[in-house]
Backbone as CSV, one residue per row, in Angstrom:
resi,resn,N_x,N_y,N_z,CA_x,CA_y,CA_z,C_x,C_y,C_z
1,UNK,0.831,-1.198,0.000,0.000,0.000,0.000,0.871,1.257,0.000
2,UNK,1.935,1.263,0.825,2.779,2.451,0.875,3.533,2.658,-0.423
3,UNK,3.873,1.579,-1.119,4.581,1.730,-2.387,3.674,2.436,-3.389
4,UNK,2.410,2.057,-3.439,1.466,2.697,-4.346,1.301,4.173,-4.032
5,UNK,1.193,4.513,-2.754,1.071,5.914,-2.347,2.344,6.679,-2.704
6,UNK,3.494,6.085,-2.448,4.768,6.713,-2.785,4.853,6.991,-4.285
7,UNK,4.538,5.997,-5.103,4.591,6.160,-6.562,3.617,7.250,-7.017
8,UNK,2.424,7.277,-6.428,1.444,8.311,-6.770,1.944,9.713,-6.464
9,UNK,2.547,9.890,-5.291,3.083,11.202,-4.919,4.222,11.596,-5.853
10,UNK,5.103,10.645,-6.167,6.215,10.929,-7.085,5.684,11.340,-8.456
11,UNK,4.652,10.671,-8.935,4.078,11.037,-10.235,3.512,12.452,-10.232
12,UNK,2.880,12.840,-9.135,2.350,14.204,-9.026,3.502,15.215,-9.025
13,UNK,4.572,14.906,-8.287,5.734,15.796,-8.253,6.342,15.935,-9.651
14,UNK,6.489,14.812,-10.355,7.057,14.839,-11.705,6.136,15.546,-12.695
15,UNK,4.836,15.441,-12.481,3.895,16.160,-13.346,4.088,17.669,-13.194
16,UNK,4.410,18.108,-11.983,4.671,19.530,-11.763,5.878,20.016,-12.539
17,UNK,6.960,19.237,-12.542,8.142,19.665,-13.302,7.875,19.603,-14.798
18,UNK,7.074,18.642,-15.228,6.714,18.559,-16.648,5.891,19.778,-17.056
19,UNK,4.945,20.156,-16.227,4.122,21.335,-16.527,4.979,22.596,-16.586
20,UNK,5.909,22.729,-15.647,6.798,23.897,-15.665,7.678,23.909,-16.911
21,UNK,8.148,22.742,-17.323,8.982,22.655,-18.520,8.193,23.062,-19.764
22,UNK,6.962,22.596,-19.875,6.117,22.960,-21.019,5.842,24.463,-21.014
23,UNK,5.558,24.991,-19.835,5.319,26.437,-19.725,6.574,27.224,-20.119
24,UNK,7.717,26.733,-19.710,8.974,27.403,-20.027,9.254,27.373,-21.532
25,UNK,8.969,26.239,-22.174,9.174,26.122,-23.625,8.221,27.035,-24.381
26,UNK,6.988,27.150,-23.903,5.990,27.990,-24.579,6.142,29.471,-24.257
27,UNK,7.015,29.817,-23.324,7.267,31.217,-22.979,8.776,31.460,-23.073
28,UNK,9.318,31.495,-24.284,10.775,31.542,-24.447,11.449,32.806,-23.927
29,UNK,10.722,33.911,-23.820,11.349,35.163,-23.400,11.356,35.338,-21.882
30,UNK,10.764,34.409,-21.168,10.716,34.522,-19.712,12.079,34.241,-19.102
31,UNK,12.484,35.097,-18.190,13.739,34.864,-17.474,13.486,34.286,-16.081
32,UNK,12.268,34.387,-15.625,11.924,33.898,-14.288,11.637,32.388,-14.309
33,UNK,10.985,31.894,-15.359,10.609,30.483,-15.410,11.799,29.512,-15.343
34,UNK,12.919,29.790,-16.019,14.052,28.868,-15.873,14.571,28.792,-14.428
35,UNK,14.537,29.895,-13.719,14.967,29.902,-12.320,13.995,29.084,-11.474
36,UNK,12.709,29.310,-11.688,11.687,28.557,-10.952,11.803,27.065,-11.265
37,UNK,12.002,26.737,-12.531,12.142,25.338,-12.939,13.343,24.685,-12.255
38,UNK,14.477,25.369,-12.242,15.686,24.829,-11.611,15.469,24.588,-10.123
39,UNK,14.882,25.549,-9.443,14.591,25.396,-8.011,13.631,24.235,-7.785
40,UNK,12.625,24.117,-8.633,11.647,23.036,-8.506,12.314,21.673,-8.686
41,UNK,13.167,21.534,-9.692,13.812,20.243,-9.957,14.715,19.838,-8.796
42,UNK,15.490,20.769,-8.264,16.329,20.457,-7.101,15.443,20.068,-5.915
43,UNK,14.378,20.807,-5.724,13.446,20.492,-4.640,12.766,19.149,-4.802
44,UNK,12.453,18.777,-6.040,11.778,17.489,-6.233,12.715,16.324,-5.947
45,UNK,13.988,16.464,-6.252,14.951,15.400,-5.927,15.023,15.217,-4.410
46,UNK,15.125,16.323,-3.691,15.169,16.273,-2.227,13.873,15.675,-1.679
47,UNK,12.742,16.094,-2.214,11.446,15.596,-1.738,11.287,14.100,-1.999
48,UNK,11.693,13.625,-3.163,11.561,12.211,-3.489,12.455,11.368,-2.579
49,UNK,13.668,11.833,-2.320,14.553,11.095,-1.407,13.958,11.051,-0.003
50,UNK,13.480,12.184,0.461,12.873,12.260,1.782,11.674,11.305,1.881
51,UNK,10.820,11.344,0.873,9.645,10.460,0.864,10.040,8.986,0.815
52,UNK,11.011,8.648,-0.009,11.427,7.244,-0.131,11.908,6.702,1.204
53,UNK,12.738,7.461,1.887,13.261,6.960,3.155,12.220,6.959,4.261
54,UNK,11.371,7.977,4.300,10.371,8.046,5.366,9.190,7.100,5.131
55,UNK,8.822,6.871,3.882,7.659,6.021,3.603,8.020,4.559,3.386
56,UNK,9.214,4.282,2.881,9.548,2.911,2.498,10.656,2.301,3.362
57,UNK,11.696,3.046,3.678,12.830,2.495,4.437,12.553,2.487,5.941
58,UNK,12.127,3.625,6.489,11.975,3.747,7.945,10.952,2.793,8.560
59,UNK,9.816,2.532,7.929,8.888,1.572,8.539,9.525,0.189,8.709
60,UNK,10.370,-0.200,7.768,11.041,-1.494,7.877,12.143,-1.405,8.925
61,UNK,12.909,-0.320,8.914,13.972,-0.141,9.904,13.405,-0.116,11.324
62,UNK,12.191,0.394,11.468,11.550,0.417,12.785,11.278,-0.979,13.332
63,UNK,11.121,-1.942,12.443,10.901,-3.329,12.872,12.205,-4.010,13.268
64,UNK,13.341,-3.427,12.860,14.652,-4.016,13.118,15.579,-2.970,13.730
65,UNK,15.370,-2.618,15.007,16.196,-1.576,15.624,17.671,-1.977,15.663
66,UNK,18.557,-0.972,15.655,19.992,-1.278,15.689,20.364,-2.063,16.943
67,UNK,21.256,-3.024,16.765,21.752,-3.844,17.858,23.265,-3.676,17.939
68,UNK,23.829,-4.056,19.065,25.289,-4.018,19.213,25.904,-5.081,18.310
69,UNK,27.047,-4.752,17.738,27.742,-5.706,16.869,28.402,-6.778,17.727
70,UNK,28.353,-8.016,17.246,29.007,-9.114,17.943,30.516,-9.059,17.773
71,UNK,31.228,-9.821,18.584,32.690,-9.847,18.512,33.194,-10.447,17.203
72,UNK,32.352,-11.263,16.566,32.748,-11.918,15.314,32.368,-11.098,14.082
73,UNK,32.058,-9.824,14.274,31.531,-8.978,13.191,32.573,-8.695,12.114
74,UNK,32.079,-8.679,10.876,32.862,-8.295,9.702,32.188,-7.055,9.131
75,UNK,32.953,-5.985,8.933,32.393,-4.737,8.412,33.044,-4.397,7.083
76,UNK,32.198,-4.004,6.138,32.682,-3.476,4.856,31.923,-2.184,4.584
77,UNK,32.672,-1.168,4.235,32.074,0.155,4.017,31.709,0.356,2.544
78,UNK,30.779,1.284,2.334,30.360,1.712,0.992,29.870,0.542,0.137
79,UNK,28.964,-0.233,0.684,28.377,-1.359,-0.026,27.066,-0.918,-0.675
80,UNK,26.630,-1.651,-1.687,25.377,-1.339,-2.392,24.283,-2.298,-1.950
81,UNK,23.167,-1.751,-1.515,22.003,-2.532,-1.118,20.761,-1.896,-1.726
82,UNK,19.738,-2.707,-1.909,18.420,-2.168,-2.220,17.415,-2.922,-1.372
83,UNK,16.423,-2.194,-0.918,15.365,-2.758,-0.093,14.054,-2.391,-0.761
84,UNK,13.418,-3.396,-1.360,12.231,-3.106,-2.157,12.625,-2.247,-3.342
85,UNK,12.001,-1.066,-3.481,12.344,-0.182,-4.597,13.331,0.913,-4.208
86,UNK,13.811,0.900,-2.956,14.782,1.892,-2.506,16.180,1.343,-2.766
87,UNK,16.896,1.954,-3.705,18.228,1.510,-4.082,19.257,2.463,-3.485
88,UNK,20.216,1.904,-2.758,21.235,2.714,-2.106,22.615,2.223,-2.546
89,UNK,23.031,2.642,-3.721,24.294,2.209,-4.292,25.497,2.811,-3.586
90,UNK,26.407,1.954,-3.167,27.657,2.338,-2.507,27.439,3.339,-1.376
91,UNK,26.397,3.130,-0.580,26.105,4.085,0.484,25.660,3.424,1.782
92,UNK,25.995,2.148,1.928,25.659,1.431,3.160,26.938,0.833,3.737
93,UNK,27.172,1.073,5.018,28.230,0.375,5.728,27.581,-0.866,6.328
94,UNK,28.004,-2.026,5.859,27.375,-3.290,6.265,28.275,-4.028,7.239
95,UNK,27.660,-4.545,8.286,28.366,-5.365,9.260,27.583,-6.651,9.425
96,UNK,28.282,-7.754,9.343,27.650,-9.063,9.524,28.297,-9.740,10.725
97,UNK,27.464,-10.206,11.640,27.950,-11.027,12.749,27.113,-12.287,12.800
98,UNK,27.283,-13.082,13.815,26.584,-14.366,13.854,25.080,-14.227,14.026
99,UNK,24.603,-13.104,14.520,23.175,-12.947,14.793,22.449,-12.014,13.827
100,UNK,23.125,-10.992,13.304,22.438,-9.945,12.542,23.232,-9.493,11.318
101,UNK,22.482,-8.909,10.392,23.045,-8.107,9.324,22.749,-6.663,9.709
102,UNK,23.793,-5.890,9.978,23.647,-4.505,10.412,23.846,-3.592,9.200
103,UNK,22.864,-2.741,8.925,22.943,-1.808,7.804,22.976,-0.386,8.352
104,UNK,24.011,0.356,7.972,24.145,1.731,8.420,24.328,2.638,7.201
105,UNK,23.293,3.388,6.838,23.423,4.322,5.709,24.469,5.394,6.021
106,UNK,25.118,5.887,4.989,26.088,6.967,5.174,25.363,8.211,5.683
107,UNK,26.135,9.129,6.246,25.568,10.289,6.949,24.615,11.120,6.099
108,UNK,24.968,11.384,4.845,24.104,12.266,4.054,22.760,11.610,3.754
109,UNK,22.686,10.275,3.712,21.388,9.613,3.532,20.605,9.581,4.842
110,UNK,21.298,9.529,5.970,20.601,9.604,7.258,19.947,10.970,7.416
111,UNK,20.539,12.003,6.821,19.932,13.333,6.830,18.543,13.298,6.192
112,UNK,18.380,12.509,5.139,17.093,12.423,4.450,16.123,11.452,5.110
113,UNK,16.567,10.714,6.116,15.651,9.836,6.835,16.007,8.372,6.826
114,UNK,17.068,7.988,6.141,17.495,6.588,6.179,18.067,6.315,7.567
115,UNK,17.629,5.246,8.185,18.092,4.957,9.541,18.786,3.598,9.591
116,UNK,19.554,3.418,10.651,20.271,2.161,10.857,19.275,1.049,11.169
117,UNK,19.669,-0.176,10.831,18.854,-1.327,11.220,19.733,-2.551,11.367
118,UNK,19.274,-3.481,12.185,19.963,-4.757,12.380,18.935,-5.862,12.138
119,UNK,19.111,-6.580,11.050,18.149,-7.616,10.660,18.674,-8.968,11.121
120,UNK,17.908,-9.691,11.950,18.340,-11.028,12.359,18.420,-11.951,11.138
121,UNK,19.441,-12.790,11.110,19.593,-13.731,9.999,18.362,-14.626,9.888
122,UNK,17.707,-14.904,11.008,16.540,-15.784,10.995,15.363,-15.160,10.256
123,UNK,15.357,-13.829,10.091,14.270,-13.157,9.375,14.528,-13.033,7.876
124,UNK,15.712,-13.420,7.423,16.055,-13.336,6.002,15.927,-14.711,5.363
125,UNK,15.153,-14.771,4.294,14.945,-16.025,3.558,15.549,-15.879,2.164
126,UNK,16.371,-16.835,1.733,16.976,-16.738,0.394,15.906,-16.507,-0.672
127,UNK,16.247,-15.669,-1.648,15.299,-15.309,-2.696,16.030,-15.298,-4.035
128,UNK,15.472,-15.924,-5.020,16.079,-15.941,-6.347,17.240,-16.910,-6.437
129,UNK,17.833,-16.959,-7.622,18.900,-17.924,-7.866,20.299,-17.323,-7.825
130,UNK,20.419,-16.023,-7.827,21.733,-15.405,-7.925,22.530,-15.377,-6.636
131,UNK,21.895,-15.666,-5.510,22.591,-15.632,-4.235,22.857,-14.240,-3.710
132,UNK,22.217,-13.232,-4.301,22.449,-11.853,-3.879,21.210,-11.199,-3.277
133,UNK,20.180,-11.980,-3.002,18.976,-11.366,-2.449,18.300,-12.295,-1.454
134,UNK,17.545,-11.662,-0.556,16.796,-12.385,0.464,15.512,-11.621,0.739
135,UNK,14.492,-12.339,1.107,13.212,-11.726,1.464,13.151,-11.592,2.979
136,UNK,12.641,-10.452,3.440,12.437,-10.271,4.871,11.156,-10.992,5.260
137,UNK,11.274,-12.034,6.041,10.122,-12.841,6.418,9.597,-13.592,5.207
138,UNK,8.326,-13.954,5.250,7.746,-14.711,4.138,7.091,-13.820,3.098
139,UNK,6.665,-12.618,3.509,5.967,-11.740,2.568,6.566,-10.344,2.492
140,UNK,7.690,-10.107,3.156,8.286,-8.780,3.191,9.004,-8.428,1.905
141,UNK,9.585,-7.240,1.883,10.312,-6.799,0.684,11.599,-7.596,0.494
142,UNK,12.140,-7.505,-0.702,13.379,-8.199,-1.030,14.553,-7.266,-0.741
143,UNK,15.547,-7.804,-0.057,16.782,-7.095,0.223,17.848,-7.659,-0.697
144,UNK,18.461,-6.793,-1.499,19.554,-7.215,-2.380,20.828,-6.556,-1.886
145,UNK,21.908,-7.333,-1.926,23.164,-6.805,-1.440,24.345,-7.528,-2.046
146,UNK,25.542,-7.200,-1.576,26.742,-7.827,-2.110,26.782,-9.319,-1.791
147,UNK,27.392,-10.056,-2.677,27.402,-11.517,-2.561,28.062,-11.987,-1.263
148,UNK,29.156,-11.329,-0.831,29.849,-11.752,0.389,28.899,-11.764,1.573
149,UNK,27.988,-10.833,1.569,27.061,-10.671,2.676,25.839,-11.576,2.532
150,UNK,25.273,-11.607,1.345,24.041,-12.351,1.142,24.276,-13.864,1.146
151,UNK,25.520,-14.295,0.904,25.819,-15.725,1.028,25.625,-16.205,2.461
152,UNK,25.755,-15.285,3.419,25.562,-15.645,4.817,24.105,-15.988,5.116
153,UNK,23.189,-15.478,4.293,21.777,-15.829,4.453,21.602,-17.321,4.172
154,UNK,22.204,-17.796,3.083,22.130,-19.212,2.741,22.780,-20.050,3.838
155,UNK,23.888,-19.555,4.398,24.582,-20.297,5.449,23.753,-20.380,6.726
156,UNK,22.877,-19.398,6.950,22.067,-19.404,8.167,20.823,-20.281,8.033
157,UNK,20.486,-20.668,6.799,19.337,-21.541,6.566,19.695,-22.976,6.932
158,UNK,18.880,-23.676,7.718,19.191,-25.068,8.040,19.049,-25.953,6.802
159,UNK,19.974,-26.896,6.662,19.870,-27.870,5.583,18.726,-28.813,5.878
160,UNK,18.190,-29.419,4.831,17.095,-30.358,5.038,17.542,-31.520,5.908
161,UNK,18.832,-31.896,5.819,19.330,-32.999,6.635,19.396,-32.628,8.108
162,UNK,19.457,-31.310,8.412,19.585,-30.864,9.799,18.233,-30.648,10.484
163,UNK,17.136,-30.726,9.744,15.840,-30.472,10.355,15.418,-31.679,11.169
164,UNK,14.810,-31.415,12.353,14.393,-32.537,13.199,13.309,-33.367,12.518
165,UNK,13.413,-34.635,12.660,12.419,-35.553,12.100,11.409,-35.898,13.184
166,UNK,10.146,-35.902,12.853,9.145,-36.143,13.873,8.216,-37.143,13.483
């Protein structure tokens, strides 16, 4: 539901810049419209980022509050992740320990509303064949990330031979 609302708001914002562009083209002698258009376009980028993080990223991050890193943690900076339709290329510091995948957006994305989260390995289910994605729970969004990290999702899944027989 939130994705549909987000897409609808983005379309309205983009319709505004399209209308301004058409007005600017049809009024070639105007010196004010190009300034207004430029300000609007910069503002729409900021607004779309703010909306994406507040409507799509933060509700999920709220379900997975940050946790302390374990002693066995491995950290790699500037990794690329996407969560649902929110793509954060080379802007996540990822830490993996035995219990959680810790995602920490870089500072400038936290300014727009991206927040830290620690996802338990037990909540990530392998998704697809490439080994680079996992679904949060059974019906949640898909998290895509670097192979070094997402391979740990497969490692946390019990093998069929390890499941108790009853």
